N, CA, C and O atoms as a CHARMM CRD file, in Angstrom:
* protein
*
  348
    1    1 MET  N      0.85000  -1.13400   0.08600 PROA 1      0.00000
    2    1 MET  CA    -0.20200   0.06500  -0.06400 PROA 1      0.00000
    3    1 MET  C      0.92800   1.40300  -0.03500 PROA 1      0.00000
    4    1 MET  O      1.97600   1.52900   0.59800 PROA 1      0.00000
    5    2 THR  N      0.41600   2.08500  -0.74900 PROA 2      0.00000
    6    2 THR  CA     1.21500   3.52300  -0.88600 PROA 2      0.00000
    7    2 THR  C      0.95500   4.45800   0.18900 PROA 2      0.00000
    8    2 THR  O     -0.22300   4.68900   0.46200 PROA 2      0.00000
    9    3 ASP  N      1.97700   5.09200   0.91100 PROA 3      0.00000
   10    3 ASP  CA     1.64900   5.95200   1.82200 PROA 3      0.00000
   11    3 ASP  C      0.87800   7.17800   1.38300 PROA 3      0.00000
   12    3 ASP  O      1.47300   7.83600   0.53000 PROA 3      0.00000
   13    4 PRO  N     -0.25300   7.62600   1.74200 PROA 4      0.00000
   14    4 PRO  CA    -1.04800   8.64700   1.16800 PROA 4      0.00000
   15    4 PRO  C     -0.39000  10.06800   1.44100 PROA 4      0.00000
   16    4 PRO  O     -0.81400  11.10800   0.93600 PROA 4      0.00000
   17    5 ARG  N      0.60700   9.99400   2.22900 PROA 5      0.00000
   18    5 ARG  CA     1.18500  11.38500   2.50400 PROA 5      0.00000
   19    5 ARG  C      2.31000  11.64300   1.55700 PROA 5      0.00000
   20    5 ARG  O      3.00400  12.65700   1.61200 PROA 5      0.00000
   21    6 ARG  N      2.48300  10.54700   0.56300 PROA 6      0.00000
   22    6 ARG  CA     3.41400  10.88300  -0.52100 PROA 6      0.00000
   23    6 ARG  C      2.96300  10.50000  -1.78600 PROA 6      0.00000
   24    6 ARG  O      3.65700  10.12100  -2.73000 PROA 6      0.00000
   25    7 ALA  N      1.63600  10.63700  -1.73400 PROA 7      0.00000
   26    7 ALA  CA     1.03400  10.64600  -3.13500 PROA 7      0.00000
   27    7 ALA  C      1.27500  11.56400  -4.12600 PROA 7      0.00000
   28    7 ALA  O      1.52700  12.69200  -3.70300 PROA 7      0.00000
   29    8 PRO  N      1.27400  11.40900  -5.43100 PROA 8      0.00000
   30    8 PRO  CA     1.68400  12.23300  -6.48900 PROA 8      0.00000
   31    8 PRO  C      0.93400  13.37300  -6.35900 PROA 8      0.00000
   32    8 PRO  O     -0.28600  13.25200  -6.47700 PROA 8      0.00000
   33    9 GLY  N      1.50000  14.68400  -6.09400 PROA 9      0.00000
   34    9 GLY  CA     0.80400  15.86300  -5.95000 PROA 9      0.00000
   35    9 GLY  C      0.56200  16.23300  -4.64500 PROA 9      0.00000
   36    9 GLY  O      0.14900  17.36300  -4.38900 PROA 9      0.00000
   37   10 ALA  N      0.80900  15.26700  -3.64000 PROA 10     0.00000
   38   10 ALA  CA     0.22300  15.55300  -2.19800 PROA 10     0.00000
   39   10 ALA  C      1.39400  15.01200  -1.39100 PROA 10     0.00000
   40   10 ALA  O      1.11500  14.31200  -0.41700 PROA 10     0.00000
   41   11 ASP  N      2.74300  15.26600  -1.69300 PROA 11     0.00000
   42   11 ASP  CA     3.82800  14.67400  -0.93100 PROA 11     0.00000
   43   11 ASP  C      3.98200  15.61500   0.35700 PROA 11     0.00000
   44   11 ASP  O      4.61700  16.67000   0.36100 PROA 11     0.00000
   45   12 LEU  N      3.30800  15.07200   1.43500 PROA 12     0.00000
   46   12 LEU  CA     3.44400  15.90300   2.87200 PROA 12     0.00000
   47   12 LEU  C      4.66800  16.14100   3.21200 PROA 12     0.00000
   48   12 LEU  O      4.91400  17.33200   3.40600 PROA 12     0.00000
   49   13 PRO  N      5.73900  15.22200   3.38500 PROA 13     0.00000
   50   13 PRO  CA     7.08700  15.81400   3.62500 PROA 13     0.00000
   51   13 PRO  C      7.66400  16.86900   2.84200 PROA 13     0.00000
   52   13 PRO  O      8.27200  17.83300   3.30800 PROA 13     0.00000
   53   14 GLN  N      7.43900  16.63500   1.60100 PROA 14     0.00000
   54   14 GLN  CA     8.03500  17.83900   0.75000 PROA 14     0.00000
   55   14 GLN  C      7.16600  19.02700   0.85200 PROA 14     0.00000
   56   14 GLN  O      7.68000  20.12800   0.65400 PROA 14     0.00000
   57   15 TRP  N      5.90800  18.94000   1.13900 PROA 15     0.00000
   58   15 TRP  CA     5.16800  20.15100   1.37700 PROA 15     0.00000
   59   15 TRP  C      5.55400  20.83800   2.76300 PROA 15     0.00000
   60   15 TRP  O      5.62900  22.06000   2.89700 PROA 15     0.00000
   61   16 VAL  N      5.79200  19.90200   3.79200 PROA 16     0.00000
   62   16 VAL  CA     6.10400  20.49600   5.00300 PROA 16     0.00000
   63   16 VAL  C      7.56700  21.24800   4.95800 PROA 16     0.00000
   64   16 VAL  O      7.78500  22.26700   5.61300 PROA 16     0.00000
   65   17 GLU  N      8.60900  20.57900   4.04400 PROA 17     0.00000
   66   17 GLU  CA     9.79600  21.16700   3.90100 PROA 17     0.00000
   67   17 GLU  C      9.69200  22.45100   3.14600 PROA 17     0.00000
   68   17 GLU  O     10.33300  23.45100   3.47000 PROA 17     0.00000
   69   18 HSD  N      8.84100  22.40300   2.09600 PROA 18     0.00000
   70   18 HSD  CA     8.55100  23.63400   1.29300 PROA 18     0.00000
   71   18 HSD  C      8.06100  24.83200   2.16000 PROA 18     0.00000
   72   18 HSD  O      8.50300  25.97400   2.03400 PROA 18     0.00000
   73   19 LEU  N      7.04500  24.43500   3.10400 PROA 19     0.00000
   74   19 LEU  CA     6.29700  25.66900   3.86300 PROA 19     0.00000
   75   19 LEU  C      7.30800  25.97300   5.10100 PROA 19     0.00000
   76   19 LEU  O      7.43100  27.13700   5.48200 PROA 19     0.00000
   77   20 THR  N      7.99400  24.97100   5.69500 PROA 20     0.00000
   78   20 THR  CA     8.74900  25.55800   6.73800 PROA 20     0.00000
   79   20 THR  C      9.99700  26.53500   6.15300 PROA 20     0.00000
   80   20 THR  O     10.38000  27.52200   6.78100 PROA 20     0.00000
   81   21 THR  N     10.50300  26.17100   5.02100 PROA 21     0.00000
   82   21 THR  CA    11.48000  26.94700   4.40000 PROA 21     0.00000
   83   21 THR  C     10.92300  28.45100   4.11600 PROA 21     0.00000
   84   21 THR  O     11.44500  29.48500   4.53500 PROA 21     0.00000
   85   22 ARG  N      9.85000  28.36000   3.38100 PROA 22     0.00000
   86   22 ARG  CA     9.23300  29.62000   2.93500 PROA 22     0.00000
   87   22 ARG  C      8.81000  30.61100   4.27800 PROA 22     0.00000
   88   22 ARG  O      8.93400  31.83500   4.23800 PROA 22     0.00000
   89   23 LEU  N      8.37000  29.98100   5.28800 PROA 23     0.00000
   90   23 LEU  CA     7.88900  30.63000   6.49100 PROA 23     0.00000
   91   23 LEU  C      9.12600  30.85900   7.52500 PROA 23     0.00000
   92   23 LEU  O      8.91000  31.57600   8.50200 PROA 23     0.00000
   93   24 GLY  N     10.28400  30.33800   7.36800 PROA 24     0.00000
   94   24 GLY  CA    11.26000  30.39600   8.31900 PROA 24     0.00000
   95   24 GLY  C     11.11700  29.70400   9.52400 PROA 24     0.00000
   96   24 GLY  O     11.56000  30.22700  10.54700 PROA 24     0.00000
   97   25 VAL  N     10.51800  28.50800   9.57700 PROA 25     0.00000
   98   25 VAL  CA    10.24600  27.70700  10.64200 PROA 25     0.00000
   99   25 VAL  C     11.21900  26.34200  10.54100 PROA 25     0.00000
  100   25 VAL  O     11.33800  25.62300   9.54900 PROA 25     0.00000
  101   26 ASP  N     11.85600  26.18800  11.79500 PROA 26     0.00000
  102   26 ASP  CA    12.73000  24.92800  11.80700 PROA 26     0.00000
  103   26 ASP  C     11.89900  23.70300  11.80500 PROA 26     0.00000
  104   26 ASP  O     11.11700  23.39800  12.70500 PROA 26     0.00000
  105   27 PRO  N     12.17400  22.88400  10.50700 PROA 27     0.00000
  106   27 PRO  CA    11.39000  21.78000  10.29900 PROA 27     0.00000
  107   27 PRO  C     11.52400  20.67200  11.29500 PROA 27     0.00000
  108   27 PRO  O     10.68800  19.76800  11.28400 PROA 27     0.00000
  109   28 ALA  N     12.51800  20.66900  12.16100 PROA 28     0.00000
  110   28 ALA  CA    12.61100  19.75100  13.15300 PROA 28     0.00000
  111   28 ALA  C     11.46100  19.86400  14.14800 PROA 28     0.00000
  112   28 ALA  O     11.13200  18.85400  14.77000 PROA 28     0.00000
  113   29 LEU  N     10.83300  21.00700  14.34300 PROA 29     0.00000
  114   29 LEU  CA     9.62000  21.31500  15.26700 PROA 29     0.00000
  115   29 LEU  C      8.49200  20.71400  14.71400 PROA 29     0.00000
  116   29 LEU  O      7.51400  20.52500  15.43700 PROA 29     0.00000
  117   30 VAL  N      8.47600  20.34700  13.40000 PROA 30     0.00000
  118   30 VAL  CA     7.02200  19.87600  12.92000 PROA 30     0.00000
  119   30 VAL  C      7.08700  18.15600  12.95400 PROA 30     0.00000
  120   30 VAL  O      7.74300  17.44600  12.19200 PROA 30     0.00000
  121   31 ASP  N      6.35700  17.79600  13.87800 PROA 31     0.00000
  122   31 ASP  CA     6.18800  16.40600  14.11500 PROA 31     0.00000
  123   31 ASP  C      5.00800  15.72000  13.40600 PROA 31     0.00000
  124   31 ASP  O      4.10600  15.17100  14.04000 PROA 31     0.00000
  125   32 VAL  N      5.05500  15.77600  11.99500 PROA 32     0.00000
  126   32 VAL  CA     3.89200  15.39400  11.32400 PROA 32     0.00000
  127   32 VAL  C      3.01400  14.20500  11.82100 PROA 32     0.00000
  128   32 VAL  O      1.78800  14.31400  11.78300 PROA 32     0.00000
  129   33 ASP  N      3.60500  13.08400  12.28000 PROA 33     0.00000
  130   33 ASP  CA     2.83900  12.09900  12.78800 PROA 33     0.00000
  131   33 ASP  C      1.87300  12.58500  13.98200 PROA 33     0.00000
  132   33 ASP  O      0.65700  12.41200  14.06400 PROA 33     0.00000
  133   34 ARG  N      2.66000  13.18600  14.81200 PROA 34     0.00000
  134   34 ARG  CA     1.95900  13.73000  16.15200 PROA 34     0.00000
  135   34 ARG  C      0.89400  14.67200  15.75400 PROA 34     0.00000
  136   34 ARG  O     -0.17400  14.62100  16.36500 PROA 34     0.00000
  137   35 LEU  N      1.05800  15.51500  14.81300 PROA 35     0.00000
  138   35 LEU  CA     0.06800  16.61900  14.37200 PROA 35     0.00000
  139   35 LEU  C     -1.22100  15.95100  13.70800 PROA 35     0.00000
  140   35 LEU  O     -2.36300  16.31600  13.98900 PROA 35     0.00000
  141   36 LEU  N     -0.95900  15.05800  12.90700 PROA 36     0.00000
  142   36 LEU  CA    -2.06700  14.07300  12.36900 PROA 36     0.00000
  143   36 LEU  C     -2.95600  13.32300  13.50600 PROA 36     0.00000
  144   36 LEU  O     -4.18300  13.23700  13.56300 PROA 36     0.00000
  145   37 GLU  N     -2.08900  12.86800  14.28900 PROA 37     0.00000
  146   37 GLU  CA    -2.73800  12.05200  15.50400 PROA 37     0.00000
  147   37 GLU  C     -3.71000  13.15500  16.28600 PROA 37     0.00000
  148   37 GLU  O     -4.90500  12.94200  16.49000 PROA 37     0.00000
  149   38 LEU  N     -3.13300  14.16100  16.62400 PROA 38     0.00000
  150   38 LEU  CA    -3.85400  15.32500  17.44300 PROA 38     0.00000
  151   38 LEU  C     -4.99300  15.74600  16.64100 PROA 38     0.00000
  152   38 LEU  O     -6.10400  15.82300  17.16500 PROA 38     0.00000
  153   39 SER  N     -4.77900  16.07400  15.20200 PROA 39     0.00000
  154   39 SER  CA    -6.01200  16.51400  14.49700 PROA 39     0.00000
  155   39 SER  C     -7.07600  15.49900  14.48800 PROA 39     0.00000
  156   39 SER  O     -8.24800  15.87000  14.55900 PROA 39     0.00000
  157   40 SER  N     -6.74300  14.12100  14.40000 PROA 40     0.00000
  158   40 SER  CA    -7.69500  13.12200  14.33600 PROA 40     0.00000
  159   40 SER  C     -8.49500  13.18400  15.60800 PROA 40     0.00000
  160   40 SER  O     -9.72400  13.14200  15.55700 PROA 40     0.00000
  161   41 GLY  N     -7.76800  13.29500  16.88300 PROA 41     0.00000
  162   41 GLY  CA    -8.43500  13.47700  18.09700 PROA 41     0.00000
  163   41 GLY  C     -9.44200  14.56300  18.21300 PROA 41     0.00000
  164   41 GLY  O    -10.56000  14.39000  18.69700 PROA 41     0.00000
  165   42 VAL  N     -8.97700  15.74100  17.72600 PROA 42     0.00000
  166   42 VAL  CA    -9.88000  17.03800  17.80600 PROA 42     0.00000
  167   42 VAL  C    -11.11100  16.77100  16.87500 PROA 42     0.00000
  168   42 VAL  O    -12.23000  17.20000  17.15700 PROA 42     0.00000
  169   43 ALA  N    -10.84100  16.03800  15.74600 PROA 43     0.00000
  170   43 ALA  CA   -11.89500  15.88000  14.71400 PROA 43     0.00000
  171   43 ALA  C    -13.11300  14.90500  15.20000 PROA 43     0.00000
  172   43 ALA  O    -14.29700  15.03000  14.88800 PROA 43     0.00000
  173   44 HSD  N    -12.48300  13.81300  16.11900 PROA 44     0.00000
  174   44 HSD  CA   -13.41400  13.01800  16.70300 PROA 44     0.00000
  175   44 HSD  C    -14.19000  13.32800  17.91100 PROA 44     0.00000
  176   44 HSD  O    -15.33800  12.92300  18.09300 PROA 44     0.00000
  177   45 SER  N    -13.39700  14.20200  18.89100 PROA 45     0.00000
  178   45 SER  CA   -13.83700  14.65700  20.17000 PROA 45     0.00000
  179   45 SER  C    -14.64700  15.94300  19.99100 PROA 45     0.00000
  180   45 SER  O    -15.66500  16.09600  20.66600 PROA 45     0.00000
  181   46 VAL  N    -14.27000  16.83200  19.16100 PROA 46     0.00000
  182   46 VAL  CA   -14.81500  18.16500  19.15800 PROA 46     0.00000
  183   46 VAL  C    -15.71600  18.17400  17.72900 PROA 46     0.00000
  184   46 VAL  O    -16.93300  17.99100  17.74200 PROA 46     0.00000
  185   47 ALA  N    -15.05800  18.37800  16.67800 PROA 47     0.00000
  186   47 ALA  CA   -15.71800  18.45100  15.39000 PROA 47     0.00000
  187   47 ALA  C    -14.57600  18.65000  14.45000 PROA 47     0.00000
  188   47 ALA  O    -13.49200  19.13800  14.77200 PROA 47     0.00000
  189   48 ARG  N    -14.94800  18.18200  13.11900 PROA 48     0.00000
  190   48 ARG  CA   -13.90800  18.40500  12.27000 PROA 48     0.00000
  191   48 ARG  C    -13.53600  19.65200  11.73200 PROA 48     0.00000
  192   48 ARG  O    -12.42200  19.85500  11.24900 PROA 48     0.00000
  193   49 PRO  N    -14.57400  20.62800  11.81100 PROA 49     0.00000
  194   49 PRO  CA   -14.15100  22.12400  11.53300 PROA 49     0.00000
  195   49 PRO  C    -13.26500  22.71000  12.63300 PROA 49     0.00000
  196   49 PRO  O    -12.64800  23.74700  12.39100 PROA 49     0.00000
  197   50 ALA  N    -13.16300  22.13100  13.79300 PROA 50     0.00000
  198   50 ALA  CA   -12.27600  22.47800  14.86200 PROA 50     0.00000
  199   50 ALA  C    -10.80700  22.24200  14.60700 PROA 50     0.00000
  200   50 ALA  O     -9.91200  22.86800  15.17400 PROA 50     0.00000
  201   51 VAL  N    -10.61400  21.22500  13.64900 PROA 51     0.00000
  202   51 VAL  CA    -9.17600  20.88500  13.58500 PROA 51     0.00000
  203   51 VAL  C     -8.34500  22.02200  12.98100 PROA 51     0.00000
  204   51 VAL  O     -7.31900  22.27000  13.61500 PROA 51     0.00000
  205   52 PRO  N     -8.55800  22.73300  11.93900 PROA 52     0.00000
  206   52 PRO  CA    -7.72700  23.82800  11.39500 PROA 52     0.00000
  207   52 PRO  C     -7.60200  24.97400  12.57800 PROA 52     0.00000
  208   52 PRO  O     -6.53800  25.49300  12.91500 PROA 52     0.00000
  209   53 VAL  N     -8.78000  25.23900  13.09100 PROA 53     0.00000
  210   53 VAL  CA    -8.75400  26.44000  14.15600 PROA 53     0.00000
  211   53 VAL  C     -7.83200  25.95800  15.29400 PROA 53     0.00000
  212   53 VAL  O     -6.94500  26.69700  15.72100 PROA 53     0.00000
  213   54 SER  N     -8.04400  24.70100  15.79200 PROA 54     0.00000
  214   54 SER  CA    -7.32500  24.18700  16.92000 PROA 54     0.00000
  215   54 SER  C     -5.86000  24.34600  16.56600 PROA 54     0.00000
  216   54 SER  O     -5.09000  24.93800  17.32200 PROA 54     0.00000
  217   55 MET  N     -5.43300  23.75500  15.28200 PROA 55     0.00000
  218   55 MET  CA    -4.22900  23.77100  14.99400 PROA 55     0.00000
  219   55 MET  C     -3.31500  25.20700  14.75400 PROA 55     0.00000
  220   55 MET  O     -2.11500  25.36600  14.97700 PROA 55     0.00000
  221   56 PHE  N     -4.13500  26.02100  14.31300 PROA 56     0.00000
  222   56 PHE  CA    -3.77200  27.34300  14.11800 PROA 56     0.00000
  223   56 PHE  C     -3.53800  27.99000  15.82800 PROA 56     0.00000
  224   56 PHE  O     -2.45100  28.46400  16.15600 PROA 56     0.00000
  225   57 VAL  N     -4.36000  27.93800  16.50400 PROA 57     0.00000
  226   57 VAL  CA    -4.27600  28.36700  17.86800 PROA 57     0.00000
  227   57 VAL  C     -3.00600  27.56600  18.60900 PROA 57     0.00000
  228   57 VAL  O     -2.21800  28.12800  19.37000 PROA 57     0.00000
  229   58 ALA  N     -2.96400  26.43700  18.31900 PROA 58     0.00000
  230   58 ALA  CA    -1.80900  25.67000  18.98200 PROA 58     0.00000
  231   58 ALA  C     -0.44400  25.98200  18.35100 PROA 58     0.00000
  232   58 ALA  O      0.59600  25.67900  18.93600 PROA 58     0.00000
  233   59 GLY  N     -0.45400  26.67500  16.98600 PROA 59     0.00000
  234   59 GLY  CA     0.79500  27.04200  16.41300 PROA 59     0.00000
  235   59 GLY  C      1.04800  28.51600  16.95200 PROA 59     0.00000
  236   59 GLY  O      2.19700  28.93300  17.09600 PROA 59     0.00000
  237   60 LEU  N      0.07600  29.18800  17.20700 PROA 60     0.00000
  238   60 LEU  CA     0.25500  30.57300  17.90100 PROA 60     0.00000
  239   60 LEU  C      1.00600  30.34700  19.16600 PROA 60     0.00000
  240   60 LEU  O      2.07700  30.90200  19.41200 PROA 60     0.00000
  241   61 ALA  N      0.41600  29.52900  19.94300 PROA 61     0.00000
  242   61 ALA  CA     0.89300  29.32700  21.28900 PROA 61     0.00000
  243   61 ALA  C      2.36300  28.63400  21.36900 PROA 61     0.00000
  244   61 ALA  O      3.13000  28.73500  22.32600 PROA 61     0.00000
  245   62 ALA  N      2.58600  27.94400  20.22500 PROA 62     0.00000
  246   62 ALA  CA     3.87000  27.23900  19.96400 PROA 62     0.00000
  247   62 ALA  C      5.15900  28.11700  19.85700 PROA 62     0.00000
  248   62 ALA  O      6.30500  27.80100  20.17800 PROA 62     0.00000
  249   63 ALA  N      4.70400  29.30400  19.32700 PROA 63     0.00000
  250   63 ALA  CA     5.71900  30.13300  18.68900 PROA 63     0.00000
  251   63 ALA  C      6.78800  30.53000  19.76300 PROA 63     0.00000
  252   63 ALA  O      6.50600  31.02900  20.85300 PROA 63     0.00000
  253   64 GLY  N      7.98300  30.26200  19.34200 PROA 64     0.00000
  254   64 GLY  CA     9.10900  30.65000  20.31500 PROA 64     0.00000
  255   64 GLY  C      9.39900  29.78200  21.44200 PROA 64     0.00000
  256   64 GLY  O     10.14600  30.13300  22.35500 PROA 64     0.00000
  257   65 ARG  N      8.73200  28.48300  21.38500 PROA 65     0.00000
  258   65 ARG  CA     8.84600  27.60600  22.61300 PROA 65     0.00000
  259   65 ARG  C      9.68700  26.41600  22.05000 PROA 65     0.00000
  260   65 ARG  O      9.69500  26.13100  20.85200 PROA 65     0.00000
  261   66 SER  N     10.48100  25.66400  23.11900 PROA 66     0.00000
  262   66 SER  CA    11.37700  24.68900  22.92400 PROA 66     0.00000
  263   66 SER  C     10.37700  23.39600  22.38000 PROA 66     0.00000
  264   66 SER  O      9.15400  23.29500  22.47900 PROA 66     0.00000
  265   67 PRO  N     11.28300  22.53000  21.82000 PROA 67     0.00000
  266   67 PRO  CA    10.42600  21.19600  21.47700 PROA 67     0.00000
  267   67 PRO  C      9.71900  20.40900  22.59600 PROA 67     0.00000
  268   67 PRO  O      8.71400  19.70600  22.49100 PROA 67     0.00000
  269   68 ASP  N     10.40000  20.65500  23.60600 PROA 68     0.00000
  270   68 ASP  CA     9.77600  19.83000  24.78600 PROA 68     0.00000
  271   68 ASP  C      8.41500  20.62300  25.20600 PROA 68     0.00000
  272   68 ASP  O      7.38900  20.00400  25.48700 PROA 68     0.00000
  273   69 GLU  N      8.49600  22.06400  25.22400 PROA 69     0.00000
  274   69 GLU  CA     7.37100  22.94400  25.54000 PROA 69     0.00000
  275   69 GLU  C      6.27600  22.60600  24.48400 PROA 69     0.00000
  276   69 GLU  O      5.12300  22.50900  24.90200 PROA 69     0.00000
  277   70 ILE  N      6.49700  22.43400  23.28100 PROA 70     0.00000
  278   70 ILE  CA     5.65400  22.28300  22.17400 PROA 70     0.00000
  279   70 ILE  C      4.89200  20.96900  22.41400 PROA 70     0.00000
  280   70 ILE  O      3.67300  20.83600  22.30200 PROA 70     0.00000
  281   71 ALA  N      5.80200  19.98400  22.77200 PROA 71     0.00000
  282   71 ALA  CA     5.17400  18.43400  23.18500 PROA 71     0.00000
  283   71 ALA  C      4.17000  18.66900  24.16400 PROA 71     0.00000
  284   71 ALA  O      3.01700  18.30300  23.94000 PROA 71     0.00000
  285   72 ALA  N      4.47700  19.23700  25.22100 PROA 72     0.00000
  286   72 ALA  CA     3.40400  19.61700  26.29800 PROA 72     0.00000
  287   72 ALA  C      2.25000  20.29500  25.94400 PROA 72     0.00000
  288   72 ALA  O      1.13800  19.98200  26.37100 PROA 72     0.00000
  289   73 LEU  N      2.50300  21.36900  25.04800 PROA 73     0.00000
  290   73 LEU  CA     1.49000  22.05800  24.61600 PROA 73     0.00000
  291   73 LEU  C      0.39900  21.23000  23.88800 PROA 73     0.00000
  292   73 LEU  O     -0.79000  21.26700  24.20500 PROA 73     0.00000
  293   74 LEU  N      0.94100  20.43800  22.82800 PROA 74     0.00000
  294   74 LEU  CA     0.15800  19.52500  21.93400 PROA 74     0.00000
  295   74 LEU  C     -0.51700  18.45700  22.84200 PROA 74     0.00000
  296   74 LEU  O     -1.61600  18.04100  22.47500 PROA 74     0.00000
  297   75 ALA  N      0.03300  17.96500  24.00200 PROA 75     0.00000
  298   75 ALA  CA    -0.55400  17.02300  24.86800 PROA 75     0.00000
  299   75 ALA  C     -1.73300  17.74800  25.59700 PROA 75     0.00000
  300   75 ALA  O     -2.75700  17.15000  25.92600 PROA 75     0.00000
  301   76 ASP  N     -1.52300  19.03000  25.81900 PROA 76     0.00000
  302   76 ASP  CA    -2.73400  19.75500  26.53800 PROA 76     0.00000
  303   76 ASP  C     -3.90800  19.87200  25.66400 PROA 76     0.00000
  304   76 ASP  O     -5.06000  19.71100  26.06500 PROA 76     0.00000
  305   77 VAL  N     -3.54600  20.18900  24.33300 PROA 77     0.00000
  306   77 VAL  CA    -4.61500  20.22300  23.34800 PROA 77     0.00000
  307   77 VAL  C     -5.32900  19.08800  23.20300 PROA 77     0.00000
  308   77 VAL  O     -6.55900  19.08100  23.14500 PROA 77     0.00000
  309   78 ASP  N     -4.50500  17.92600  23.12700 PROA 78     0.00000
  310   78 ASP  CA    -4.96600  16.55400  23.06800 PROA 78     0.00000
  311   78 ASP  C     -6.06400  16.27700  24.48500 PROA 78     0.00000
  312   78 ASP  O     -7.22000  15.86300  24.40400 PROA 78     0.00000
  313   79 SER  N     -5.52100  16.54100  25.41200 PROA 79     0.00000
  314   79 SER  CA    -6.27600  16.41300  26.59700 PROA 79     0.00000
  315   79 SER  C     -7.71300  17.27800  26.83400 PROA 79     0.00000
  316   79 SER  O     -8.71100  16.93400  27.46700 PROA 79     0.00000
  317   80 ALA  N     -7.45400  18.49100  26.11100 PROA 80     0.00000
  318   80 ALA  CA    -8.71100  19.43200  26.28200 PROA 80     0.00000
  319   80 ALA  C     -9.64600  18.66900  25.13500 PROA 80     0.00000
  320   80 ALA  O    -10.83300  18.49900  25.41300 PROA 80     0.00000
  321   81 ALA  N     -9.22700  18.28500  24.07500 PROA 81     0.00000
  322   81 ALA  CA   -10.17700  17.66100  23.19600 PROA 81     0.00000
  323   81 ALA  C    -10.84200  16.35800  23.59100 PROA 81     0.00000
  324   81 ALA  O    -12.02200  16.12700  23.33000 PROA 81     0.00000
  325   82 ALA  N    -10.14200  15.61700  24.15100 PROA 82     0.00000
  326   82 ALA  CA   -10.67500  14.45400  24.92000 PROA 82     0.00000
  327   82 ALA  C    -11.76600  14.72000  25.89000 PROA 82     0.00000
  328   82 ALA  O    -12.83900  14.11700  25.91700 PROA 82     0.00000
  329   83 ALA  N    -11.41100  15.64100  26.65500 PROA 83     0.00000
  330   83 ALA  CA   -12.44200  15.98800  27.71500 PROA 83     0.00000
  331   83 ALA  C    -13.59000  16.76100  27.19600 PROA 83     0.00000
  332   83 ALA  O    -14.66400  16.77900  27.79800 PROA 83     0.00000
  333   84 TRP  N    -13.39800  17.36700  26.14500 PROA 84     0.00000
  334   84 TRP  CA   -14.54700  18.18600  25.55400 PROA 84     0.00000
  335   84 TRP  C    -15.57500  17.07600  25.14600 PROA 84     0.00000
  336   84 TRP  O    -16.73700  17.39000  25.40500 PROA 84     0.00000
  337   85 GLY  N    -15.41200  15.90000  24.59000 PROA 85     0.00000
  338   85 GLY  CA   -16.66600  15.13300  24.37800 PROA 85     0.00000
  339   85 GLY  C    -16.97700  14.16800  25.42600 PROA 85     0.00000
  340   85 GLY  O    -17.88400  13.36100  25.22400 PROA 85     0.00000
  341   86 ALA  N    -16.26600  14.15800  26.63000 PROA 86     0.00000
  342   86 ALA  CA   -16.55500  13.29300  27.68200 PROA 86     0.00000
  343   86 ALA  C    -17.84700  13.81700  28.37900 PROA 86     0.00000
  344   86 ALA  O    -18.09600  15.02200  28.41500 PROA 86     0.00000
  345   87 PRO  N    -18.69200  12.84300  28.95200 PROA 87     0.00000
  346   87 PRO  CA   -20.01100  13.20900  29.57800 PROA 87     0.00000
  347   87 PRO  C    -19.65800  13.73100  30.99200 PROA 87     0.00000
  348   87 PRO  O    -20.55000  14.11000  31.75000 PROA 87     0.00000
């Protein structure tokens, strides 16, 4: 099976490399698998339209933080999303 992140015209690693270079972001700070996992959690626990907004807010909050701080921030977003749908 072909990795959909590398499908013709939709090469996610290439896109991330292009975008991080264009925007002056350290590509080492972009954990694609973690972000996709988090996006899935937000989509299922909150709502699909909440994904891009949540990721944008998390991105704003992540600016200037260390990789460990970013990991903690993403864990916090994940916890908030999981709690949102809980009774």
